[in-house]
KOLSE-955334 format. One record per residue: residue in three letters; z, y, x of N, C-alpha, C in turn. Coordinates in Angstrom, 2 decimals, always signed. Each point is the difference from the previous one (the first is absolute). Example, Ala and Ser with C-alpha at 12.3 -4.5 7.8 and 13.67 -1.06 7.14 Angstrom:
2
ala,+7.80,-5.69,+13.19,+0.00,+1.19,-0.89,+0.00,+1.20,+0.90
ser,-0.72,+1.05,-0.35,+0.06,+1.19,+0.82,+0.73,+1.09,-0.77
end
This chain:
83
met,-14.49,+6.18,+18.28,-0.89,-0.92,+0.67,-0.63,-0.99,-0.98
leu,+0.78,-0.52,-0.89,-0.50,-0.98,-0.95,-1.17,+0.54,-0.81
glu,+0.07,+1.24,-0.36,-1.04,+0.60,-0.82,-1.35,+0.09,+0.73
thr,+0.02,-0.05,+1.32,-1.23,+0.11,+0.77,-0.71,-1.34,+0.19
leu,+0.68,-1.09,-0.24,-0.61,-1.33,+0.15,-0.75,-0.40,-1.26
pro,-1.11,-0.69,+0.15,-0.67,-0.54,-1.18,+0.93,-1.02,-0.69
thr,-0.10,-0.08,-1.31,+0.86,-0.90,-0.77,-0.11,-1.44,+0.49
glu,-1.20,-0.44,+0.35,-0.19,-1.38,+0.46,+0.81,-0.29,+1.26
ile,+0.05,+0.97,+0.90,+0.77,-0.17,+1.24,+1.50,-0.05,-0.32
thr,+0.44,+0.90,-0.85,+1.41,+0.03,-0.40,+0.41,-1.33,-0.63
leu,-0.85,-0.53,-0.88,+0.31,-1.27,-0.65,+0.03,-1.15,+1.00
ser,-0.90,+0.04,+0.95,-0.01,-1.03,+1.04,+1.29,+0.05,+0.82
ile,+0.43,+1.19,+0.36,+1.25,+0.16,+0.76,+1.18,-0.53,-0.81
leu,+0.07,+0.36,-1.27,+1.12,-0.43,-0.85,+0.10,-1.51,-0.11
ser,-1.12,-0.69,+0.07,+0.02,-1.45,-0.19,+0.77,-0.74,+1.08
tyr,+0.23,+0.63,+1.12,+0.71,-0.67,+1.09,+1.51,+0.19,-0.06
phe,+0.46,+0.81,-0.93,+1.44,+0.22,-0.12,+0.60,-0.99,-0.99
thr,+1.30,-0.21,+0.11,+0.70,-0.87,-0.93,+0.16,+0.70,-1.34
leu,+0.35,-0.77,-0.99,+0.23,+0.57,-1.32,+1.09,+1.07,+0.04
arg,+1.05,-0.26,+0.71,+1.10,+0.97,+0.13,-0.49,+1.30,+0.64
glu,-0.83,-0.11,+1.00,-0.53,+1.20,+0.66,-0.92,+0.79,-0.94
val,-0.80,-0.70,-0.80,-0.86,+0.68,-0.96,+0.85,+0.77,-1.00
his,+1.07,-0.62,-0.48,+0.91,+0.69,-0.92,+0.64,+1.21,+0.67
thr,+0.36,-0.14,+1.25,+0.61,+1.12,+0.73,-0.98,+1.16,+0.12
phe,-1.25,-0.29,+0.30,-1.02,+1.06,+0.08,-0.09,+0.76,-1.31
gln,+0.08,-0.74,-1.10,-0.08,+0.66,-1.31,+1.19,+0.94,-0.21
leu,+1.15,-0.36,+0.50,+1.18,+0.83,-0.18,+0.02,+1.20,+0.94
val,-0.61,-0.14,+1.16,+0.08,+1.02,+1.03,-0.94,+1.17,-0.23
his,-1.20,-0.28,-0.47,-0.98,+1.08,-0.10,-0.82,-0.14,-1.28
ser,-0.15,+1.09,-0.71,-0.70,-0.02,-1.28,-1.48,-0.36,+0.15
ser,-0.63,+0.37,+1.10,-1.42,-0.35,+0.16,-0.17,-1.50,+0.23
trp,+0.91,-0.63,+0.74,-0.04,-1.46,+0.15,+0.19,-0.64,-1.36
asp,+0.97,+0.49,-0.76,+0.28,-0.54,-1.33,-1.23,+0.09,-0.88
ala,-0.67,+1.14,+0.01,-1.18,+0.20,-0.83,-1.12,-0.96,+0.39
ile,-0.23,-0.18,+1.28,-1.05,-0.92,+0.46,+0.33,-1.43,-0.37
ile,+1.24,-0.40,+0.21,+0.41,-1.37,-0.31,-0.10,-0.25,-1.50
arg,+0.49,+0.93,-0.80,-0.06,-0.18,-1.46,-1.43,-0.04,-0.52
ser,-0.86,+0.84,+0.52,-1.38,+0.04,-0.50,-0.83,-1.18,+0.49
asn,+0.49,-0.70,+1.01,-0.70,-1.17,+0.55,+0.91,-1.23,+0.02
glu,+0.92,-0.06,-0.95,+1.05,-1.02,+0.00,-0.53,-1.43,+0.11
ala,-0.98,-0.34,-0.81,-0.52,-1.38,+0.03,-0.55,-0.35,+1.38
ser,-0.75,+0.91,+0.60,-0.58,-0.23,+1.32,+1.08,-0.10,+1.08
val,+0.96,+0.91,-0.04,+1.07,+0.01,+1.00,+0.77,-1.31,-0.03
tyr,+0.44,-0.40,-1.18,+0.84,-1.20,-0.10,-0.80,-1.29,+0.20
leu,-1.27,+0.00,-0.36,-0.84,-1.17,+0.31,-0.11,-0.16,+1.50
asp,-0.27,+1.08,+0.71,-0.10,-0.06,+1.47,+1.31,-0.43,+0.64
val,+1.12,+0.51,-0.51,+1.32,-0.42,+0.52,+0.18,-1.49,-0.24
ala,-0.35,-0.46,-1.20,+0.15,-1.42,-0.34,-0.83,-0.89,+0.93
ile,-1.21,+0.42,+0.29,-0.87,-0.77,+0.90,+0.53,+0.02,+1.42
asn,+0.31,+1.18,+0.51,+0.43,+0.12,+1.40,+1.36,-0.63,+0.27
his,+0.80,-0.19,-1.02,+1.31,-0.61,+0.21,+0.07,-1.43,-0.53
gly,-1.17,-0.57,-0.31,-0.08,-1.42,-0.33,+0.42,-0.39,-1.40
phe,+0.13,+0.96,-0.93,+0.33,-0.35,-1.38,-1.17,-0.68,-0.69
val,-1.21,+0.42,+0.35,-1.22,-0.56,-0.59,-1.08,-0.09,+1.07
arg,-1.05,-0.78,-0.30,-1.14,-0.10,+0.89,-0.99,+1.12,-0.32
pro,-0.79,+0.41,+0.97,-1.05,+1.00,-0.29,-0.91,-0.50,-1.12
asn,-0.45,+0.90,-0.84,-0.89,-0.30,-1.13,+0.66,-0.81,-1.10
glu,+1.31,-0.18,+0.05,+0.71,-0.72,-1.06,+0.33,+0.99,-1.11
ser,-0.27,-0.37,-1.23,+0.31,+0.88,-1.12,+1.48,-0.10,-0.35
leu,+0.46,+0.95,-0.76,+1.40,-0.03,-0.44,+0.27,-1.25,-0.83
glu,-0.96,-0.38,-0.82,+0.15,-1.21,-0.81,+0.11,-1.25,+0.89
glu,-0.82,-0.05,+1.05,+0.07,-1.14,+0.93,+1.33,+0.01,+0.75
ala,+0.51,+1.17,+0.30,+1.28,+0.10,+0.69,+1.12,-0.58,-0.84
his,-0.13,+0.08,-1.32,+1.01,-0.59,-0.89,+0.06,-1.51,+0.18
trp,-1.15,-0.62,+0.23,-0.04,-1.45,+0.17,+0.60,-0.44,+1.33
thr,-0.07,+0.87,+0.99,+0.52,-0.34,+1.32,+1.29,+0.75,+0.30
ala,+0.66,+0.49,-1.04,+1.21,+0.80,+0.18,+1.06,-0.78,+0.76
arg,+0.72,+0.73,+0.83,+1.06,-0.62,+0.79,+1.22,-0.23,-0.88
glu,+0.91,-0.79,+0.47,+1.21,-0.32,-0.74,+0.99,+1.15,-0.05
asp,-0.30,+1.11,+0.65,+0.95,+1.10,+0.06,-0.13,+0.99,-1.16
gly,-0.69,-0.39,-1.06,-0.06,+0.85,-1.17,-1.22,+0.87,-0.13
thr,-1.04,-0.21,+0.80,-1.19,+0.83,-0.11,-0.87,-0.43,-1.17
asp,+0.33,-1.11,-0.63,-0.78,-0.49,-1.13,+0.12,+0.95,-1.19
gly,-1.11,+0.23,-0.70,+0.03,+0.80,-1.21,-0.17,+1.49,+0.20
ala,-0.37,+0.44,+1.18,-0.16,+1.43,+0.26,-1.19,+0.54,-0.78
ala,+0.18,+1.20,-0.56,-1.06,+0.64,-0.79,-0.86,+0.93,+0.85
ser,+0.43,+0.29,+1.23,-0.76,+0.89,+0.88,+0.25,-0.42,+1.44
trp,-0.85,+0.52,+0.90,+0.20,-0.29,+1.43,+1.34,+0.54,+0.46
arg,+0.40,+1.15,-0.52,+1.30,+0.56,+0.38,+1.13,-0.96,-0.39
glu,-0.04,-0.52,-1.21,+1.03,-0.95,-0.44,+0.00,-1.25,+0.86
leu,-1.18,-0.47,+0.38,-0.07,-1.18,+0.84,+0.66,+0.25,+1.35
cys,-0.19,+1.19,+0.55,+0.58,+0.33,+1.30,+1.51,+0.19,-0.07
glu,+0.47,+0.46,-1.13,+1.44,+0.27,-0.12,+0.72,-1.28,-0.17
end
């Protein structure tokens, strides 16, 4: 089924899942893993926005300035920021 959806739709769907669920999708099916890996920055940026880690249109550099006290400061990628 995943292969029949346009990539944009798949990425939109993924953005509503938690970080743990995204990781689970990667472990469960190789096609999910391939899509997530090839679109990693987009997937994790959308997760960060939808789960309140950052504001829409905020750059990774700006996110460093507004990093939460829970250790999100200093992330080198959107994935690191979400983790």
